[in-house]
C-alpha positions as CSV (number, residue, x, y, z in Angstrom):
1,R,-3.0,-17.2,47.8
2,R,-5.6,-19.7,48.8
3,V,-9.3,-18.9,49.1
4,Y,-12.3,-20.9,50.1
5,E,-15.6,-19.5,48.8
6,F,-19.1,-20.5,50.0
7,Y,-22.2,-19.0,48.4
8,T,-25.9,-19.4,48.0
9,G,-28.5,-17.5,46.0
10,L,-31.4,-17.4,43.6
11,R,-30.3,-17.7,40.0
12,N,-32.8,-16.9,37.2
13,R,-31.8,-17.6,33.7
14,V,-33.8,-16.2,30.8
15,F,-32.8,-16.7,27.3
16,S,-34.7,-14.2,25.1
17,M,-35.3,-15.2,21.5
18,P,-36.0,-12.6,18.8
19,T,-39.7,-12.0,18.1
20,G,-41.0,-14.5,15.7
21,L,-38.1,-17.0,16.0
22,D,-39.4,-20.4,16.9
23,E,-38.7,-24.0,15.9
24,E,-41.1,-23.8,12.9
25,W,-39.3,-20.7,11.5
26,I,-35.8,-22.4,11.9
27,I,-37.0,-25.6,10.3
28,G,-38.7,-23.7,7.5
29,H,-35.5,-21.6,6.6
30,P,-32.7,-24.2,6.1
31,Q,-30.8,-21.6,4.0
32,Y,-30.2,-19.6,7.2
33,Y,-30.3,-22.3,10.0
34,N,-28.7,-25.7,10.3
35,A,-29.3,-28.7,12.6
36,G,-26.9,-27.2,15.1
37,A,-28.8,-23.9,15.3
38,L,-32.1,-25.9,16.0
39,Q,-30.3,-27.9,18.7
40,M,-29.0,-24.7,20.3
41,F,-32.5,-23.0,20.1
42,R,-34.0,-26.0,21.9
43,L,-31.3,-26.0,24.6
44,L,-31.6,-22.3,25.4
45,K,-35.5,-22.5,25.4
46,N,-35.4,-25.5,27.8
47,S,-32.6,-24.0,30.0
48,S,-34.5,-20.9,31.1
49,G,-35.7,-21.1,34.6
50,S,-34.9,-20.5,38.3
51,N,-32.6,-22.3,40.7
52,L,-31.9,-22.0,44.4
53,V,-28.1,-22.6,44.2
54,A,-25.6,-23.4,46.9
55,G,-21.9,-23.9,46.1
56,A,-18.4,-24.0,47.3
57,A,-15.1,-23.4,45.6
58,F,-11.4,-23.7,46.3
59,V,-9.2,-21.1,44.6
60,R,-5.3,-21.2,44.6
61,D,-3.4,-18.6,42.6
62,T,0.4,-18.1,42.6
63,V,0.6,-16.4,39.2
64,I,3.0,-13.5,38.8
65,Y,2.2,-11.0,36.1
66,S,4.7,-9.0,34.0
67,G,4.6,-6.0,31.8
68,I,7.3,-7.5,29.6
69,T,5.1,-10.5,28.8
70,Q,1.9,-8.5,28.8
71,G,0.3,-11.1,31.1
72,P,1.2,-14.1,33.2
73,L,4.9,-14.7,33.6
74,H,5.1,-17.7,36.1
75,G,3.0,-19.6,38.5
76,N,-0.1,-21.8,38.8
77,A,-3.9,-21.1,39.1
78,L,-6.6,-23.5,40.2
79,R,-10.4,-23.2,40.7
80,A,-12.3,-26.2,41.7
81,Q,-16.1,-25.7,42.3
82,F,-19.2,-27.6,43.2
83,E,-22.7,-26.3,42.9
84,F,-26.0,-27.8,43.9
85,A,-29.6,-26.7,43.3
86,P,-32.4,-28.9,44.7
87,P,-35.5,-29.4,42.6
88,M,-38.4,-27.4,44.1
89,G,-41.7,-27.8,42.3
90,R,-42.1,-27.0,38.6
91,E,-40.4,-23.7,38.5
92,F,-37.2,-24.5,40.4
93,K,-35.1,-27.0,38.4
94,G,-32.5,-29.1,40.2
95,F,-29.0,-29.8,39.1
96,Y,-25.4,-30.3,40.3
97,S,-22.3,-29.1,38.6
98,V,-18.6,-29.9,39.3
99,S,-15.9,-28.0,37.5
100,A,-12.2,-27.4,37.6
101,D,-9.9,-25.0,35.7
102,V,-6.2,-25.5,36.1
103,R,-3.6,-23.2,34.5
104,T,0.2,-23.2,34.6
105,Y,2.7,-20.6,33.3
106,R,6.5,-21.2,33.1
107,R,9.0,-18.5,32.4
108,L,11.5,-19.7,29.7
109,S,13.4,-16.4,29.4
110,S,12.7,-12.7,30.1
111,G,10.0,-12.5,27.4
112,M,9.1,-16.1,26.6
113,V,6.5,-18.1,28.5
114,A,5.1,-21.6,28.1
115,A,1.5,-22.0,29.2
116,A,-1.0,-24.9,29.7
117,R,-4.7,-25.0,30.6
118,I,-7.1,-27.8,31.4
119,T,-10.8,-27.1,32.0
120,L,-13.4,-29.8,33.0
121,L,-17.1,-29.4,33.7
122,N,-19.8,-32.0,34.4
123,S,-23.4,-30.8,35.1
124,S,-26.3,-33.2,35.6
125,R,-28.9,-31.2,33.7
126,K,-29.1,-29.0,30.6
127,S,-30.8,-26.4,32.8
128,G,-27.6,-26.3,34.9
129,D,-24.3,-25.1,33.7
130,F,-23.2,-25.4,30.1
131,V,-20.3,-24.1,28.1
132,L,-20.1,-22.6,24.6
133,M,-16.7,-23.2,23.2
134,G,-14.9,-21.5,20.3
135,G,-13.9,-17.9,19.7
136,S,-10.7,-16.3,21.2
137,D,-10.8,-18.0,24.6
138,M,-11.5,-21.7,24.2
139,L,-11.0,-23.7,21.0
140,R,-9.5,-20.8,19.0
141,G,-10.0,-21.0,15.3
142,R,-13.6,-22.2,15.7
143,P,-16.6,-19.9,15.7
144,Y,-17.9,-19.1,19.2
145,G,-20.7,-21.5,20.2
146,S,-19.6,-24.1,17.6
147,L,-19.1,-26.7,20.4
148,A,-21.5,-26.7,23.4
149,G,-22.2,-29.1,26.2
150,N,-22.9,-29.6,29.9
151,Q,-20.0,-32.1,30.0
152,I,-16.8,-30.7,28.6
153,A,-13.1,-31.2,28.6
154,Y,-10.7,-28.6,27.1
155,G,-7.0,-28.4,26.9
156,S,-4.5,-25.8,25.6
157,L,-0.7,-25.6,25.2
158,E,0.9,-22.2,24.3
159,F,4.3,-20.8,23.6
160,R,4.3,-17.0,24.0
161,F,7.2,-15.0,22.6
162,P,8.3,-11.4,21.8
163,I,8.4,-10.2,18.2
164,A,9.5,-6.6,18.7
165,D,9.8,-4.4,21.9
166,A,8.6,-1.3,20.0
167,V,8.2,0.3,16.6
168,V,9.5,3.9,16.9
169,F,8.3,6.6,14.6
170,P,9.7,10.2,14.2
171,R,9.1,12.6,17.1
172,R,9.5,9.8,19.6
173,F,6.2,8.2,18.9
174,A,6.3,4.4,19.6
175,I,3.9,1.5,19.6
176,G,4.5,-1.9,21.1
177,P,5.5,-4.3,22.4
178,F,4.4,-6.9,19.9
179,R,4.1,-10.5,20.9
180,G,3.4,-13.8,19.1
181,I,1.8,-17.0,20.3
182,L,1.9,-20.6,19.0
183,F,-0.9,-22.7,20.4
184,G,-2.7,-26.0,20.2
185,D,-6.3,-26.3,21.5
186,A,-8.4,-29.5,21.9
187,G,-11.9,-29.9,23.3
188,I,-14.8,-32.2,23.5
189,A,-18.4,-31.4,24.6
190,K,-21.7,-33.3,24.9
191,F,-25.0,-32.9,26.5
192,S,-26.5,-35.3,29.1
193,G,-29.4,-35.1,31.4
């Protein structure tokens, strides 16, 4: 399946901070906040604003899903996107963003799958797009938001395998299937603009 998307619209981003939380409070309480928290506060504060965005994307998806693997079984997925927002006065901040997300899944046997993913993003301004990495989706094993940037590169390799089809209890009550995953993630992020 191939899809071409074209879109335009008004985007308004507002990052609300808890009442009383400001740079002075963060700096004055180092037992609760570190330098990364201060950098993230400044980023979110400066990223609020409006944009008149126009964009285009190419999407190609040939992924086949399976109940046996509880997710993708075989195929490829690609999304390549370009966004542009012209600067218009003080309120409307301008930026451009280029991103690509490429995934591949290869069936090794009826229940085993090898998977790979590469994600790239480059945005010209902090008020454009940025990515928070970490958590269960990108850079697993790191806290969500521990790596952030408007220029990112991320890669992942996975081996997904069955552990048990089901655990059966008396009276025909069963739970499962149970699956395992071995993975390696790597990422880099920085801010520019």
